[in-house]
C-alpha positions in Angstrom: 0.1 0.2 -0.1 0.9 3.6 -0.5 0.4 5.8 2.5 -0.5 9.6 1.7 -0.7 12.3 4.2 -0.8 16.0 4.4 0.6 18.4 7.0 -1.7 19.1 9.8 -4.2 16.6 8.7 -4.8 13.7 11.2 -5.5 11.0 8.8 -3.6 8.5 6.7 -5.2 7.5 3.5 -4.0 4.1 2.2 -4.1 3.1 -1.5 -4.0 -0.3 -2.9 -1.1 -0.4 -5.3 -2.6 -2.9 -7.7 -5.8 -0.7 -8.4 -4.4 2.7 -7.3 -7.7 3.3 -5.5 -8.1 4.2 -1.7 -8.8 1.1 0.2 -8.8 2.5 3.8 -8.2 5.5 6.1 -6.4 5.6 9.6 -7.4 8.4 12.0 -4.7 9.4 14.2 -6.3 12.1 16.3 -3.5 14.4 15.7 -1.5 16.5 13.5 1.8 15.5 12.4 4.8 16.8 10.1 6.8 14.1 8.7 6.5 10.3 8.5 9.0 7.4 8.0 8.9 3.8 7.6 11.0 1.3 9.4 13.2 -0.9 7.3 11.2 -4.0 8.3 8.0 -2.1 7.0 6.0 -3.1 10.2 6.4 0.3 11.9 5.7 3.7 10.9 7.1 6.6 12.7 5.4 10.0 13.0 6.7 13.5 13.9 4.7 16.0 15.6 5.6 19.5 16.8 1.8 20.8 17.8 0.5 20.7 21.1 1.9 20.2 24.5 2.7 16.5 24.2 6.0 17.0 22.3 6.4 13.2 21.4 7.2 10.8 18.6 4.6 8.3 17.5 5.0 4.7 16.4 2.3 3.3 14.2 2.3 -0.6 14.2 0.9 -2.1 11.3 0.7 -5.8 13.0 -1.5 -4.5 16.0 -2.8 -1.5 14.2 -2.1 0.7 17.3 -0.5 4.0 17.8 2.2 4.4 20.9 4.1 7.5 21.8 7.7 8.0 22.9 8.1 11.0 24.8 11.1 13.3 23.9 10.3 16.6 25.7 10.8 18.6 22.5 9.7 19.1 19.1 10.2 16.7 16.4 9.6 17.6 12.8 11.3 15.5 10.4 13.2 12.1 9.9 15.8 10.3 8.1 16.2 6.4 7.8 19.2 4.4 7.8 17.8 1.3 6.7 21.3 -0.6 6.7 21.9 -0.1 10.5 18.1 -0.1 11.7 18.0 3.4 12.7 15.8 6.4 12.2 17.1 10.1 12.7 14.3 12.4 14.5 15.4 16.2 14.1 14.4 17.8 17.4 13.6 21.2 16.0 13.9 23.6 19.3 16.7 21.6 20.8 19.0 21.7 17.9 19.6 18.1 18.1 19.1 14.8 16.2 17.9 11.8 18.1 18.8 8.3 17.1 16.1 5.6 17.4 16.6 2.0 17.0 13.9 0.5 14.8 14.7 -3.1 16.6 13.6 -1.8 20.0 11.5 1.3 19.0 13.5 3.6 21.6 16.0 6.5 21.6 19.5 5.1 21.7 21.5 8.3 21.5 21.2 12.1 20.6 23.9 14.1 18.6 23.5 18.0 19.4 23.9 20.6 16.5 26.6 22.9 17.8 26.9 26.5 16.9 23.2 27.1 16.5 20.8 29.0 18.5 17.8 27.5 19.5 15.1 28.3 16.7 11.5 29.6 17.9 9.6 30.3 14.9 7.4 27.8 12.9 9.8 27.4 10.2 10.5 23.8 10.1 14.0 22.2 9.7 14.6 19.5 7.3 17.6 16.9 7.0 19.0 14.2 4.8 21.6 11.3 5.5 24.8 10.2 3.7 25.1 6.5 4.8 28.3 6.0 2.9 30.2 9.1 5.0 27.8 8.7 8.1 27.1 12.3 7.7 23.8 14.3 8.5 22.7 17.5 6.6 20.5 19.5 8.4 18.7 22.9 7.0 18.5 25.7 9.6 16.3 28.1 7.6 16.5 30.8 10.4 20.2 30.7 10.4 20.1 30.5 6.3 22.6 27.9 6.5 23.0 23.9 6.5 24.9 22.0 9.6 27.1 19.2 8.5 27.1 16.6 11.3 29.4 13.7 11.5 27.2 10.8 13.4 30.5 8.8 14.1 32.0 11.3 16.2 28.8 13.4 17.1 30.5 16.5 16.0 29.2 19.4 14.0 32.0 19.5 11.3 30.8 22.8 9.5 28.0 25.1 8.2 27.3 25.6 4.6 25.6 29.1 3.7 22.4 28.8 1.5 23.3 31.6 -0.9 20.3 33.9 -2.2 18.1 32.2 0.4 15.6 34.4 1.9 13.9 33.3 5.4 10.4 34.6 6.0 9.5 34.3 9.8 5.8 35.2 9.2 5.0 33.0 6.1 6.1 29.7 6.9 6.0 28.4 3.3 8.7 30.7 2.3 11.3 29.6 4.7 10.7 25.6 3.7 13.9 23.9 2.5 14.2 20.7 1.0 17.1 18.3 0.4 18.1 15.1 -1.2 21.2 13.1 -1.3 
């Protein structure tokens, strides 16, 4: 099946890949910003920065149940390392990347992003993962740059300026950055 979601909508729409028609919906009862699928395909991770709960959510396809993982901070986006069974979750206001084990569905580590002030606006950061070099590239819209993290050493290596980029604190859509590796 293909899972389709839209930002700030509390429903996942499922499409059958053979017929390309919707075959079910899953009501999640909260809004979320990003989703990632565990490498085994049995768990979907959901990131949510709205509300007071500030948690990661796990949706199990086997039990069709939703469970939460408290983080104490906003979490806005994911990157997947399927070779090592890890999901990286960007903690938006904490300027850190949580490392989650897809085997235990728990946080097993955290890498801080050094050299950046806490972000307070609604401009959501994004990130992408270079598995070969074990590097994470994190877009920091308010700082008009991309932080390069070495996951092997948990160090912030450098910051790449995004030339010609304009950040708007009042218009969330204008501040969005997307990256792929």
